[in-house]
N, CA, C and O of each residue as an XYZ file, in Angstrom:
292
protein
N      13.162    -23.952    -25.878
C      13.904    -23.707    -24.645
C      14.051    -22.203    -24.432
O      14.385    -21.465    -25.359
N      13.800    -21.764    -23.221
C      13.864    -20.336    -22.893
C      15.319    -19.903    -22.734
O      16.137    -20.606    -22.141
N      15.614    -18.735    -23.279
C      16.966    -18.206    -23.117
C      17.003    -17.221    -21.946
O      15.996    -17.008    -21.271
N      18.159    -16.635    -21.717
C      18.330    -15.739    -20.569
C      17.404    -14.524    -20.650
O      16.890    -14.067    -19.629
N      17.194    -14.005    -21.853
C      16.318    -12.838    -22.003
C      14.877    -13.194    -21.654
O      14.185    -12.396    -21.022
N      14.414    -14.377    -22.052
C      13.059    -14.804    -21.704
C      12.917    -14.962    -20.192
O      11.922    -14.532    -19.608
N      13.900    -15.571    -19.571
C      13.863    -15.737    -18.110
C      13.871    -14.393    -17.392
O      13.134    -14.193    -16.427
N      14.711    -13.468    -17.868
C      14.775    -12.142    -17.256
C      13.447    -11.414    -17.423
O      12.978    -10.760    -16.492
N      12.843    -11.521    -18.589
C      11.548    -10.892    -18.831
C      10.482    -11.426    -17.899
O       9.661    -10.662    -17.392
N      10.484    -12.733    -17.665
C       9.507    -13.353    -16.770
C       9.707    -12.870    -15.334
O       8.736    -12.614    -14.623
N      10.951    -12.748    -14.915
C      11.246    -12.274    -13.556
C      10.803    -10.818    -13.398
O      10.182    -10.459    -12.398
N      11.121     -9.992    -14.377
C      10.728     -8.581    -14.330
C       9.214     -8.454    -14.290
O       8.685     -7.665    -13.508
N       8.516     -9.207    -15.108
C       7.057     -9.166    -15.133
C       6.461     -9.572    -13.792
O       5.512     -8.946    -13.319
N       7.011    -10.615    -13.177
C       6.518    -11.069    -11.877
C       6.750    -10.009    -10.805
O       5.859     -9.750     -9.996
N       7.927     -9.395    -10.783
C       8.224     -8.352     -9.799
C       7.332     -7.133    -10.001
O       6.850     -6.553     -9.028
N       7.109     -6.740    -11.246
C       6.245     -5.603    -11.530
C       4.813     -5.888    -11.098
O       4.153     -5.028    -10.513
N       4.340     -7.075    -11.381
C       2.987     -7.460    -10.991
C       2.831     -7.438     -9.470
O       1.826     -6.943     -8.959
N       3.805     -7.963     -8.754
C       3.768     -7.956     -7.288
C       3.811     -6.530     -6.735
O       3.094     -6.214     -5.785
N       4.644     -5.669     -7.323
C       4.746     -4.289     -6.861
C       3.435     -3.552     -7.079
O       2.992     -2.807     -6.205
N       2.813     -3.748     -8.223
C       1.534     -3.092     -8.495
C       0.443     -3.592     -7.558
O      -0.397     -2.808     -7.114
N       0.444     -4.873     -7.253
C      -0.559     -5.436     -6.345
C      -0.397     -4.862     -4.940
O      -1.391     -4.620     -4.254
N       0.836     -4.642     -4.507
C       1.087     -4.092     -3.168
C       0.675     -2.634     -3.069
O       0.341     -2.167     -1.980
N       0.689     -1.907     -4.169
C       0.439     -0.473     -4.129
C      -0.946     -0.066     -4.599
O      -1.193      1.113     -4.851
N      -1.843     -1.019     -4.718
C      -3.206     -0.666     -5.067
C      -3.857      0.020     -3.880
O      -3.518     -0.253     -2.729
N      -4.786      0.903     -4.166
C      -5.478      1.606     -3.097
C      -6.353      0.635     -2.324
O      -7.008     -0.214     -2.927
N      -6.377      0.743     -0.996
C      -7.219     -0.149     -0.204
C      -8.694      0.144     -0.457
O      -9.135      1.286     -0.325
N      -9.451     -0.879     -0.816
C     -10.869     -0.718     -1.104
C     -11.641     -1.764     -0.312
O     -11.244     -2.927     -0.257
N     -12.741     -1.348      0.297
C     -13.565     -2.288      1.039
C     -14.417     -3.083      0.068
O     -14.444     -2.787     -1.127
N     -15.106     -4.083      0.569
C     -15.951     -4.937     -0.266
C     -17.023     -4.116     -0.969
O     -17.361     -4.392     -2.120
N     -17.554     -3.124     -0.293
C     -18.616     -2.300     -0.874
C     -18.087     -1.344     -1.932
O     -18.874     -0.709     -2.635
N     -16.762     -1.230     -2.060
C     -16.171     -0.362     -3.060
C     -15.801      1.020     -2.541
O     -15.238      1.821     -3.287
N     -16.100      1.315     -1.302
C     -15.740      2.606     -0.719
C     -14.341      2.515     -0.124
O     -13.877      1.436      0.244
N     -13.683      3.653     -0.038
C     -12.333      3.671      0.521
C     -12.395      3.377      2.021
O     -13.316      3.809      2.714
N     -11.400      2.636      2.506
C     -11.280      2.438      3.950
C     -11.000      3.787      4.590
O     -10.149      4.535      4.109
N     -11.696      4.104      5.655
C     -11.466      5.389      6.304
C     -10.989      5.221      7.734
O     -10.810      6.214      8.440
N     -10.780      3.993      8.179
C     -10.306      3.738      9.537
C      -8.831      3.350      9.503
O      -8.385      2.616      8.621
N      -8.089      3.858     10.479
C      -6.673      3.541     10.625
C      -6.528      2.052     10.920
O      -7.241      1.515     11.768
N      -5.619      1.388     10.232
C      -5.450     -0.047     10.467
C      -4.709     -0.346     11.763
O      -4.694     -1.494     12.209
N      -4.092      0.668     12.379
C      -3.397      0.448     13.647
C      -4.288      0.734     14.855
O      -4.397     -0.098     15.755
N      -4.927      1.910     14.880
C      -5.702      2.289     16.070
C      -7.205      2.227     15.867
O      -7.958      2.247     16.841
N      -7.658      2.153     14.620
C      -9.085      2.065     14.339
C      -9.807      3.393     14.269
O     -10.999      3.438     13.964
N      -9.096      4.483     14.549
C      -9.715      5.816     14.463
C      -9.924      6.193     12.997
O      -9.236      5.690     12.110
N     -10.872      7.071     12.763
C     -11.133      7.513     11.394
C      -9.964      8.345     10.878
O      -9.458      9.222     11.578
N      -9.537      8.062      9.640
C      -8.480      8.850      9.009
C      -9.127     10.151      8.527
O     -10.106     10.106      7.782
N      -8.598     11.311      8.940
C      -9.208     12.584      8.558
C      -9.319     12.750      7.042
O      -8.473     12.270      6.287
N     -10.377     13.437      6.615
C     -10.641     13.631      5.182
C      -9.478     14.325      4.487
O      -9.154     13.982      3.350
N      -8.842     15.295      5.145
C      -7.705     15.989      4.534
C      -6.571     15.017      4.229
O      -5.945     15.105      3.173
N      -6.305     14.092      5.145
C      -5.236     13.111      4.912
C      -5.619     12.178      3.767
O      -4.782     11.854      2.925
N      -6.876     11.747      3.733
C      -7.313     10.850      2.659
C      -7.229     11.527      1.303
O      -6.930     10.877      0.301
N      -7.494     12.851      1.261
C      -7.384     13.574     -0.001
C      -5.930     13.762     -0.407
O      -5.592     13.629     -1.583
N      -5.074     14.068      0.553
C      -3.666     14.302      0.268
C      -2.920     13.007     -0.042
O      -2.020     12.986     -0.882
N      -3.301     11.932      0.638
C      -2.632     10.635      0.457
C      -3.693      9.532      0.436
O      -3.888      8.845      1.439
N      -4.384      9.356     -0.705
C      -5.485      8.387     -0.755
C      -5.052      6.942     -0.490
O      -5.894      6.093     -0.197
N      -3.782      6.662     -0.587
C      -3.267      5.315     -0.334
C      -3.014      5.071      1.147
O      -2.725      3.941      1.540
N      -3.117      6.102      1.975
C      -2.806      5.993      3.407
C      -3.758      5.012      4.088
O      -4.970      5.048      3.874
N      -3.195      4.149      4.899
C      -3.989      3.178      5.654
C      -3.912      3.434      7.153
O      -4.496      2.704      7.953
N      -3.173      4.496      7.522
C      -3.028      4.841      8.934
C      -3.257      6.337      9.120
O      -3.083      7.126      8.191
N      -3.651      6.714     10.337
C      -3.787      8.136     10.660
C      -2.377      8.727     10.795
O      -1.382      8.002     10.805
N      -2.320     10.035     10.896
C      -1.021     10.709     10.957
C      -0.227     10.290     12.187
O       0.980     10.062     12.100
N      -0.899     10.186     13.337
C      -0.198      9.799     14.565
C       0.414      8.402     14.445
O       1.580      8.200     14.784
N      -0.377      7.441     13.962
C       0.120      6.069     13.837
C       1.211      5.974     12.776
O       2.162      5.208     12.931
N       1.079      6.750     11.695
C       2.118      6.740     10.668
C       3.418      7.296     11.220
O       4.496      6.797     10.896
N       3.325      8.329     12.053
C       4.520      8.895     12.686
C       5.202      7.856     13.570
O       6.428      7.741     13.575
N       4.405      7.108     14.309
C       4.957      6.052     15.170
C       5.631      4.982     14.326
O       6.730      4.534     14.651
N       4.969      4.566     13.232
C       5.561      3.556     12.344
C       6.907      4.025     11.801
O       7.883      3.275     11.790
N       6.944      5.282     11.351
C       8.188      5.793     10.780
C       9.283      5.903     11.835
O      10.453      5.654     11.548
N       8.906      6.275     13.049
C       9.883      6.364     14.129
C      10.469      4.992     14.453
O      11.645      4.871     14.795
N       9.638      3.968     14.343
C      10.092      2.603     14.614
C      10.715      1.929     13.393
O      11.292      0.847     13.503
N      10.598      2.570     12.234
C      11.151      1.985     11.019
C      10.270      0.919     10.420
O      10.752      0.084      9.654
N       8.957      0.922     10.754
C       8.030     -0.090     10.271
C       7.151      0.414      9.138
O       6.140     -0.223      8.841
N       7.477      1.507      8.500
C       6.556      2.100      7.538
C       6.428      1.290      6.246
O       5.554      1.585      5.431
N       7.249      0.306      6.044
C       7.146     -0.556      4.865
C       6.470     -1.835      5.275
O       6.867     -2.475      6.249
N       5.430     -2.217      4.522
C       4.721     -3.451      4.848
C       5.555     -4.664      4.575
O       5.102     -5.787      4.796
């Protein structure tokens, strides 16, 4: 029978696994980084991709998301 520590460990492991899965870098099927903004479809500038390789939106769309409070998926 599992005790409270075992249950807590399982919950922590599940949350950590989910958090890591959400924060993986976006990769296309071919293995190359996505370079198009997921909101407007424009190419994300190389400087932004180098500074923030996890970025999935261009600077303009990210600014709009943050202004609307939608920056968290």
